Phi, psi and omega in degrees: 000151178273178173295154175309143182275147183291343180266342181253330180217068191304322182289341184256355190285134175294334179291317176293321179300327184260358185288158181294139185257354183235167177296317180293320179296318171301319184284328177296317179301319185293312177295318174304307179304327177294332187249005183296341176290352183271065186270157174254129187233164181241179185349278188263031172094004175294136184281127183244349179172193181227147180273116179259359189296314177293321179296320177302309171310321181290322174293321175295325181297337181263002178104006179282134173307144180302313179298313187293318178304314185292326175302311187292306184298320179295325174303311186300313175300316180297317183293322183291313184298311177307306177299321185295316184285325174296326174297320180279348185286140185300324178274005179078012182085008178281147172281000000 
């Protein structure tokens, strides 16, 4: 069985548990997703990070403090990289 679904068990859903909790966080996630194609890669095409400058400028343009914008986008990038690497892990990220 998979993890609980947001529609059947919303309090147990991993998507809800990890969802942005603030308006700035929701905006950062939306802007991050718009810019996620700007990847940084290593040697044989492995993704090592994301170019966050454009996303940071967009957040600051709508009034988000530079330090908050950096923290939020860094969290978005870290969670995305973790999920990406778990997906590519032979055991599917399971312990």
